N, C-alpha and C positions, 0 to 999 in steps of 0.2 A: 611499643609504638601507641598502642591504646592506653597504657600508663600516662603516657607524655601527654598524649590528648585530654586525658581526664583531669590533669594537673593544670594545663592550659585554660581548660575550660572553667573552672574554680578560679583560677588567678583572675582572670578575664572579667567574671561577675564579681568577684569580693574584693577585688583590689584595684589599684591605678596602677599597678607596676606595668610595664610595656611587656605583651604579650605577642607571639606570631599569631596571626588570623587564621583561624580554621572553623570549620563548619560545625554546627552545634547538632549532634546527632544523639539519637536514643541510646547509641552504643558507649559513647563518649561522657555521656552525662549519665550514666547507669551509677557509679561510683564517685561522683564528681563531690559529692557531700564530705568524701572520706578526706579529699584534699584540702576541705576547708580549713581544718587546724593549722596547715602549713603554712597556710598565710601568717597566722600567730608565730610560728617559728622565725620568719623574716623580720617581722615587726620587733620580736623580743633581741634579736642579733644586732638590729639598728639603734632600740633605746641604747642595750648594754655599752654598744660601740660608741655613741655620743657620751654617754656618762665615764666612759675611761679617756675621750677625749678632751674632756672638761677638766677630768682629774688632771690630764696630763698638762695643759694648757692653762689651770690653774683659775678657769672661767668663773664668773660671777652666780652664786646659786640660782639666782634670778634667770640667766640666761642658760642654766642649765636645767632647770624646771621648766624655761617654756620651750625647749627643744624636747622633752621629754612628753609633754603636754600635747604638742604640735605632730611630732613624728607618725602616731597612729592614725590622724585624720586626713595627714598628706598621705600615707602608705595607700589607705582604703578609699581614697577619693570621696570621704565624708558619707559614702551609702549607707552605712548604719548609724551614722549621726541624723541622715534625713528621715530614717526610720523614727529614730529617736523624737525628732522635732515634731512629726506629722502624728505621731502615739501621744505626745504630750497636749498637744492642742485639742485631739479628739477625746482624752481623759478629761481634759479641763470644761468641757462643754456639758459634762452632766446630763448630757443623753442617753437615748436608747441607744442600742446596738447598732439598728439600721444607720442611725444619724451620725455615729460615730465613725462606722466604716464609709460614709459619705465624705466625712472628714478628712481619714487617711487618704482618699482618692483625689482631694483637692491638691491643685499643684502649689496654691500660694500658701506662704508662711504666715501663719496667724501670730497674733500677739503674743499668746501663751508659748507658743513655740520659742520666739526671740526670747522670751523673758528666763525661758527653761533653757534655751542654750548659753546663753549670756552666764547664770549661774553657775552651768554645768563647768563651762570652760575656765571661770575664775577658781570656781573649788577643785577642778582637777589640777590646774596651774599651781595653785597653793600645796595640794598634796604633794606632788612630783617634786617642788621645791623642797620639801619637809623631809623628804625619805634621804634619809644619811647614807646608806648602804645599799645598792642594788646588785644582788646575787644573780646571774643569768640562769641558773636553773629555775629558780623562783618567778624569772620573768618569763621563760619559756612557758612555765606552769599558769602563769595567769593568763596570757595570750592565746594561750593553745585551751584552754579548758573553756575560756568564755566563748571560742569558736565550736568546741564540740558539743558543748550543749546546746548551743543555738541551732547546728544543724542536727542534732538529735530530736529538737523540738519538731523539726519539719516530717518526721519520721512517726513521732510517738502523739501529737496532738491532732485534734482535728481542724481541717482546713477549710476554710470559707469558698464559696464560689466566689470567681473572679479575683483572686488574691493575686494575680500575676505572675511573676517568675516564679516567686516562693511555690505554689503549684506546679509548676513547670519543672522545678528540680525534684519536687517531691513525688510527683506523678512518674517522671522518669527513673525515679530510684529504685533501686532493688530492695524496698524498704526493711524486708526482714535482714538480712544479710548488713545491709548499713546501720539499721539500729543497733543491729546486735555489737558490730564494731566498734562503732560512737560509743554505745554504753560501756565496752571493755577499755576504751580508750580513757573515757570520762574517770573511771574508777581507778585507773592505772595512774594518771595525772594526779587524782586525789590523794592515792596512797605516797606518792612521790612527793608532793607536797608535804605531807604528814611527817614524812622521814626527814624532810628537809628542815623541820621543827617550823613549818607555815601551815598548819591546820587550821588556819583561822581563813585563810584563802577558801579552801573548797567547802567548808561552813557556809560561807557568805555566800558562793554561788549555789551552792543546793537550795540554802534556804529561799534565796531568789527566783530558783528556777521554780518552787513550789508555787510562789507568789505569782509568778509568770503564768502557769496554768492556770490558775484563778482567774486571771486579767483576761486571758484570751477566751475563757468560756464563759464568764460572769458580763463582761463589759463589751465583748465584741463579738460573741457568739461563733468563735472561730478564730484560728490563726492566720496571719498573712505576714508578709514578709517585712513590713514595717514592723507589726510586733517582734520578728525576730532579733532586728537592727536594735529597737528598743532595749531588748532584753541584755544582749551583747554590752551595749555600751553600760548600761547599768549594772552588771555583772563585772565588769572590768573597774569601774568607779568605786564599787563599794568593797571588792576584793583590795583596791589600793588603799582604801579608809582602814580596812583592817590592818593593813602593813603598817602604816602610820601609828595606829593606836597601839600595837604592839611595842611598837619603838619608843613610844612615849610613855608607855607602862615601863618598859625596860629601865628608861633613863630615871624614873621615880624610884624605882625599886633598886 
């Protein structure tokens, strides 16, 4: 029962998938970050199913790309995109860490956030429309690895005071056990992608994870939930970029 409650807590927080209403307790939040990557499995299955349906019905490439672009946003309710937008605003301010933290807490959408979101969706749509072959194992690796690393950061990076639900999940977690399991999961997913000859995905995610750590400490003086969402969106985007680049290089050769 506690395992099911733990999964429900993770899906209730990090997705828009309807879940039974339960009380969040220290017990069922203790390992909820371990269930975070499971949302990636559901998204990957939906992406692959949409791709297969498009092939079956011979739908236009643009319609296929639009679906692949929008499915993750719809299934997460935009929670990670919200963090991406807020962090983009904060980074664009070129202010100190304290001012950037204030911008993260501001519920209003700034001009730079709107611009970055438009750029993100146009580029993401173009990339998904350009991918010719979508293998389910690679999709599973992409969407699960981004969430594994995002969850890992909550147990690994220093968090700022007043960082909202991110601190709630981090404080409730059995950090040592969760950190160890998520690290093993990240390594396993990376090795799996290497065996699938998609080594460029974990390479992109790993390099971005290092950059993410620097941004958290240098520009924000600590991690927050918005930054975790910002990283997740960027990780998925740049892993997708490497897929398209690999495809283009393969075509040229």
